C-alpha positions as CSV (number, residue, x, y, z in Angstrom):
1,M,0.0,0.0,0.0
2,D,1.4,3.4,-0.9
3,E,2.0,6.2,1.6
4,I,-1.1,8.2,0.7
5,N,-3.3,5.2,1.2
6,L,-1.7,4.5,4.5
7,G,-2.3,8.1,5.6
8,N,-5.9,7.8,4.4
9,E,-6.4,4.5,6.4
10,L,-5.0,6.3,9.5
11,F,-7.4,9.2,8.9
12,L,-10.4,6.8,8.6
13,E,-9.3,5.2,11.8
14,K,-9.4,8.7,13.4
15,K,-5.7,8.6,14.0
16,F,-5.3,12.1,12.8
17,Q,-1.8,12.8,14.3
18,E,-0.4,9.7,12.7
19,A,-2.1,10.5,9.4
20,I,-0.6,14.0,9.5
21,K,2.9,12.4,10.0
22,K,2.3,10.2,7.0
23,Y,1.2,13.2,4.8
24,D,4.2,15.2,6.1
25,S,6.5,12.3,5.0
26,I,5.0,12.5,1.5
27,L,5.2,16.3,1.4
28,E,9.0,16.2,2.3
29,K,9.6,14.3,-0.9
30,E,6.9,16.0,-3.0
31,P,6.1,19.5,-1.5
32,N,3.3,20.1,-4.0
33,N,1.5,16.8,-3.7
34,L,-2.0,18.1,-3.8
35,T,-3.6,15.0,-2.4
36,A,-1.3,15.0,0.7
37,L,-1.8,18.8,1.2
38,N,-5.6,18.4,1.1
39,N,-5.7,15.4,3.3
40,K,-3.3,16.9,5.8
41,G,-5.4,20.0,5.9
42,Y,-8.5,17.9,6.5
43,S,-6.8,16.0,9.3
44,L,-5.6,19.2,10.9
45,S,-9.2,20.6,10.8
46,K,-10.4,17.5,12.6
47,L,-8.0,18.4,15.4
48,K,-9.3,21.9,15.3
49,K,-6.0,23.3,14.1
50,Y,-7.7,25.6,11.8
51,S,-5.0,28.0,10.9
52,E,-2.6,25.2,10.0
53,A,-5.3,23.5,7.9
54,L,-5.9,26.8,6.1
55,S,-2.2,27.0,5.3
56,C,-2.4,23.6,3.6
57,Y,-5.5,24.6,1.7
58,D,-3.9,27.9,0.6
59,K,-0.8,26.1,-0.6
60,F,-3.0,23.7,-2.5
61,L,-5.0,26.5,-4.1
62,Q,-1.8,28.2,-5.3
63,E,-1.4,25.2,-7.6
64,N,-5.1,24.6,-8.3
65,P,-7.1,27.8,-7.4
66,T,-10.5,26.5,-8.5
67,D,-10.5,23.1,-6.7
68,K,-14.1,22.9,-5.4
69,T,-13.3,20.3,-2.6
70,V,-10.6,22.5,-1.1
71,L,-12.6,25.6,-1.4
72,I,-15.5,23.9,0.4
73,N,-13.1,22.7,3.1
74,K,-12.1,26.4,3.6
75,I,-15.8,27.4,3.8
76,S,-16.3,24.8,6.5
77,I,-13.3,26.2,8.5
78,Y,-14.5,29.7,8.1
79,R,-17.9,28.6,9.4
80,K,-16.4,27.0,12.5
81,T,-14.2,30.0,13.2
82,S,-17.1,32.5,12.6
83,E,-15.3,34.2,9.7
84,F,-18.6,34.4,7.9
85,K,-17.7,37.1,5.4
86,K,-14.8,35.0,4.1
87,A,-17.0,32.0,3.9
88,I,-19.8,33.8,2.0
89,E,-17.3,35.2,-0.5
90,I,-16.1,31.7,-1.4
91,C,-19.7,30.4,-1.4
92,D,-20.7,33.1,-3.8
93,R,-17.7,32.5,-6.1
94,L,-18.5,28.8,-6.3
95,L,-22.3,29.4,-6.8
96,N,-21.6,31.9,-9.5
97,D,-20.1,29.0,-11.5
98,N,-22.6,26.4,-10.4
99,P,-25.7,27.8,-8.7
100,D,-27.0,24.3,-7.9
101,E,-24.0,23.2,-5.9
102,F,-26.0,21.9,-2.9
103,L,-23.1,21.4,-0.5
104,V,-22.2,25.1,-0.9
105,L,-25.8,26.1,-0.7
106,Y,-26.1,24.2,2.5
107,H,-23.1,26.0,4.0
108,K,-24.5,29.3,2.9
109,L,-27.9,28.8,4.4
110,R,-26.3,28.0,7.7
111,I,-24.1,31.0,7.5
112,L,-27.0,33.3,6.7
113,K,-28.9,31.9,9.6
114,K,-26.0,32.7,11.9
115,L,-26.0,36.2,10.6
116,A,-29.7,36.5,11.3
117,R,-30.5,36.8,7.6
118,F,-33.4,34.3,8.0
119,K,-35.3,35.2,4.8
120,E,-32.3,34.7,2.6
121,S,-31.5,31.5,4.4
122,N,-35.0,30.2,3.8
123,E,-34.7,31.1,0.1
124,I,-31.8,28.7,-0.1
125,C,-33.7,26.1,2.0
126,T,-36.6,26.4,-0.5
127,K,-34.2,25.8,-3.4
128,I,-32.7,22.7,-1.8
129,I,-36.1,21.3,-0.8
130,S,-37.4,21.7,-4.4
131,V,-34.8,19.1,-5.4
132,Y,-34.5,17.1,-2.2
133,P,-38.0,17.3,-0.5
134,E,-37.0,14.7,2.0
135,N,-34.0,16.6,3.5
136,G,-35.0,16.7,7.1
137,E,-32.1,18.8,8.2
138,V,-32.9,21.5,5.7
139,L,-36.6,21.3,6.6
140,Y,-35.6,21.8,10.3
141,D,-33.4,24.8,9.4
142,M,-36.4,26.2,7.4
143,A,-38.7,25.7,10.5
144,S,-36.2,27.5,12.7
145,N,-36.0,30.4,10.2
146,F,-39.7,30.7,10.0
147,L,-39.8,30.9,13.8
148,K,-37.2,33.7,13.7
149,L,-39.3,35.5,11.1
150,G,-42.4,35.2,13.3
151,N,-44.3,32.9,10.9
152,I,-45.6,30.4,13.5
153,E,-47.8,28.5,11.1
154,Q,-44.9,27.9,8.6
155,F,-42.6,27.1,11.6
156,L,-45.0,24.3,12.7
157,N,-45.7,23.0,9.2
158,S,-41.9,22.8,8.4
159,L,-41.1,21.2,11.7
160,K,-43.8,18.6,11.2
161,K,-42.3,17.7,7.7
162,A,-38.8,17.6,9.2
163,V,-39.7,15.2,12.0
164,I,-41.6,12.9,9.6
165,V,-38.5,12.6,7.5
166,L,-36.1,12.4,10.5
167,P,-37.9,11.2,13.6
168,N,-34.7,11.8,15.7
169,L,-35.5,15.6,15.3
170,K,-38.3,15.2,17.8
171,N,-35.9,14.9,20.7
172,K,-33.7,17.7,19.2
173,S,-36.8,19.9,19.0
174,K,-37.8,19.2,22.6
175,Q,-34.3,20.2,23.8
176,N,-33.9,23.2,21.4
177,K,-33.8,26.4,23.5
178,E,-34.9,28.3,20.4
179,F,-38.2,26.4,20.6
180,E,-38.7,26.6,24.4
181,N,-41.7,29.1,24.1
182,F,-43.6,26.2,22.4
183,F,-42.9,23.5,25.0
184,S,-46.4,24.0,26.3
185,D,-48.0,24.5,22.9
186,E,-50.3,21.7,22.0
187,R,-49.6,21.7,18.3
188,F,-45.8,21.7,18.9
189,M,-46.1,18.9,21.4
190,D,-48.2,16.8,19.0
191,I,-45.4,17.2,16.4
192,V,-42.5,16.2,18.7
193,S,-44.3,13.5,20.7
């Protein structure tokens, strides 16, 4: 088995430090090995070493500036580190080339929600649901957005659809502080019981 596959095996076994050592070994011999750079970055991000991971991704992007996977990995890190403006810039650049890139749309809807831009977030939810109507997580995000927008009827309707698709969202809903004003609401309790 070659070194990259060994590193990948270690990664899959969640032995991230060991995987990083394997990728470093590859990068010593081949400093511009794009696979090793990306995989090292991903391993570092799993260890929450975000600035080091970004360095790997940036070096990768010097060689291949339009690589969608690495750009999405950067979006993910920017979301985790609350650098939403940078994340949205990358989202918009990727969506400009491919407006139906659902993984990027998903990141963007979550970022917009964090920025309290609930209407825009729901526009993206609607776009995703039009193609994937059984996406419980997006339906749940949509319900939350409707609640923030004060549209209680749509909140309850979307939540009902979400828990039908993903029944485990019932417990999540009962523990969600965002929904606590509804913990005594009969319609809400019928949905999550």
